[in-house]
C-alpha positions in Angstrom: 147.8 29.1 103.6 148.8 27.6 100.2 152.5 27.4 101.3 151.6 25.6 104.6 149.4 23.2 102.8 152.3 22.3 100.4 154.7 21.9 103.3 152.1 19.7 105.1 151.8 17.4 102.1 155.5 17.0 101.6 156.2 16.4 105.3 153.2 16.0 107.6 155.5 16.2 110.6 157.0 19.6 109.7 153.8 21.6 110.9 150.8 20.6 112.8 147.4 20.1 111.1 145.8 22.7 113.4 148.2 25.4 111.9 147.2 24.5 108.4 143.5 24.7 109.2 143.8 28.0 110.9 145.6 29.4 107.8 142.8 28.0 105.7 140.1 29.7 107.7 142.0 33.1 107.6 142.2 32.6 103.8 138.5 32.1 103.6 137.8 35.1 105.9 140.1 37.3 103.9 138.3 36.3 100.6 135.0 37.2 102.4 136.2 40.6 103.5 137.4 41.2 99.8 134.0 40.4 98.5 132.3 42.7 101.0 134.6 45.5 100.3 133.8 45.2 96.5 130.0 45.2 97.4 130.4 48.3 99.6 132.3 50.1 96.6 129.6 49.3 94.2 127.0 50.5 96.7 128.8 53.7 97.3 129.1 54.4 93.6 125.5 53.9 93.1 124.7 56.2 96.0 126.9 58.9 94.9 125.3 58.8 91.3 126.8 60.4 88.1 129.9 62.4 88.2 129.9 66.0 87.2 127.0 68.4 86.8 124.3 65.8 86.6 125.1 64.3 90.0 121.8 63.8 91.9 123.2 64.8 95.2 124.8 67.8 93.9 121.7 68.9 92.1 119.6 68.4 95.3 122.1 70.4 97.2 122.0 73.3 94.8 118.3 73.3 94.9 118.3 73.4 98.6 120.7 76.5 98.5 118.6 78.3 96.0 115.4 77.8 98.1 117.2 78.9 101.2 118.4 82.1 99.4 114.8 82.7 98.1 113.5 82.2 101.6 115.9 84.7 103.0 115.1 87.2 100.3 111.5 87.0 101.0 111.9 88.0 104.7 112.5 91.5 103.4 109.3 93.4 102.4 110.0 95.5 99.4 107.3 97.9 97.9 106.7 97.4 94.2 106.8 101.1 93.5 107.6 104.2 95.3 104.9 105.6 97.5 103.5 106.1 101.1 102.3 103.5 103.6 99.1 104.1 105.5 96.7 102.2 107.6 99.6 100.2 109.1 98.2 97.3 111.2 101.3 95.5 112.6 104.3 96.3 114.8 107.8 94.9 115.2 107.6 91.4 116.7 104.0 90.5 115.6 103.5 87.6 113.3 101.9 88.3 109.9 99.4 85.7 108.5 99.5 84.7 104.9 97.2 86.6 102.8 96.1 89.1 105.6 96.2 92.8 104.8 98.7 94.6 106.9 99.0 98.0 105.3 97.9 100.1 102.2 100.5 101.2 99.8 99.7 104.3 97.9 101.9 104.6 94.8 102.9 108.1 93.8 104.7 107.4 90.4 101.5 107.5 88.5 98.6 109.8 89.8 95.5 110.4 87.8 91.9 111.9 88.3 88.8 109.9 87.6 86.2 112.4 86.4 82.8 111.1 85.9 81.3 113.3 83.1 77.8 113.3 81.5 77.7 111.5 78.1 76.2 114.6 76.4 79.4 116.4 77.2 81.7 113.8 75.8 81.2 114.5 72.1 84.4 116.4 71.5 86.5 114.9 74.4 89.4 112.8 73.2 92.6 111.5 74.6 95.3 114.3 74.6 93.0 117.2 75.3 94.3 119.7 77.7 92.9 120.1 81.2 92.8 122.5 84.0 92.7 120.9 87.3 91.7 122.4 90.8 92.3 120.2 93.9 90.5 120.9 97.2 93.7 120.1 98.9 95.4 122.9 97.1 92.8 125.8 97.0 93.7 128.8 94.8 95.9 126.9 92.6 95.3 125.5 89.0 97.3 122.5 87.7 97.9 121.4 84.2 97.0 118.0 82.8 95.5 116.1 79.8 92.9 113.5 79.2 94.3 110.0 79.2 91.3 108.0 78.3 87.5 108.2 77.9 85.4 105.4 79.2 83.4 103.6 76.5 81.0 101.6 78.7 79.6 101.1 82.3 77.8 98.3 84.0 74.3 98.5 85.1 73.8 99.4 88.7 71.9 96.2 89.8 72.4 93.3 87.3 69.8 90.6 87.5 71.0 87.4 89.2 71.1 84.3 86.9 67.8 82.7 86.7 65.8 85.6 87.9 63.7 88.1 85.9 65.2 91.6 85.1 64.1 94.6 87.2 62.9 97.7 85.3 62.9 101.0 86.9 59.5 102.6 86.5 60.5 106.2 86.0 57.8 108.8 85.1 60.2 111.7 84.9 59.9 114.0 81.7 63.6 114.5 81.6 66.0 111.6 82.3 69.2 112.2 84.1 72.1 112.0 81.8 74.4 108.9 82.1 77.9 109.4 83.4 81.2 107.8 82.0 84.6 107.9 83.6 87.2 110.0 82.0 90.8 109.4 83.1 93.0 112.7 83.5 96.6 112.6 84.2 98.8 115.3 85.6 101.4 117.0 83.5 104.8 115.8 84.2 105.8 119.3 85.3 103.4 119.2 88.1 105.1 116.4 89.9 106.8 118.5 92.6 103.5 120.2 93.4 101.7 116.8 94.0 103.6 115.8 97.0 100.7 116.7 99.3 98.0 115.2 97.3 95.9 112.6 99.1 94.2 109.7 97.3 90.5 110.0 97.2 90.5 113.8 97.3 88.1 116.0 95.4 88.9 117.8 92.2 87.3 120.0 89.5 88.3 119.8 86.0 87.9 121.8 82.8 88.7 120.1 79.5 89.7 122.4 76.5 88.2 120.6 73.5 88.8 123.2 70.8 90.4 126.5 69.9 87.4 128.7 70.5 88.8 131.8 72.3 85.5 132.8 73.9 84.6 129.5 75.3 88.2 128.9 76.5 88.3 132.3 78.3 84.9 131.4 80.0 86.3 128.1 81.1 89.4 129.7 82.4 87.5 132.2 84.5 85.2 129.5 85.8 88.0 127.0 87.0 89.8 130.1 88.4 86.8 131.2 90.5 86.3 127.5 91.4 89.9 127.4 92.8 89.2 130.3 95.1 85.9 128.7 96.3 88.0 125.8 97.5 89.1 128.0 100.5 85.4 128.1 101.6 84.2 124.5 101.5 
């Protein structure tokens, strides 16, 4: 366009005015396209964000991938410990609602007995004492164990509601019933193989050896042996 303008100034008859105006219009249009392209480049750079690891789109894509992998991982139900599943309430193809109980998992890696013992029998009981155990599910057999812990407190049967008067039991018995406290008894590791048929909630009898008295220990051994055979009857 500039060359045509120079030729038109030097010799107006060499080219037509229309051709000069067309060239000038094309030049203006080309300049506009260049400015638009520059604006598009700036806009694209702003949209792309920073280069490298701090790029917003890259971080967003990575977060989406991590969420998808986590969602996929959560589709597989994995037990927190080894055990048995019971009371299963769902079948293949059914939908599980959030927070709804569908089964019960009974862990078998750590089994213990909760023995409620009267407080007047706890004076010499301490963690680590040897225990002889008889399970109703295994009549005639005596298992070894030891005291894991001894309860140090229990709650009242019917605690008063806030803002109400306490209720006192009017007992006229001469002899009060001894209060019971929980004693946790764990099985000896050597008994692990024998416990495969144990059921949670089953009944048990225990004898705790709290001292080295041979007579008392012999009597306790006879008692627990007889109790193991009575398990055949009831």
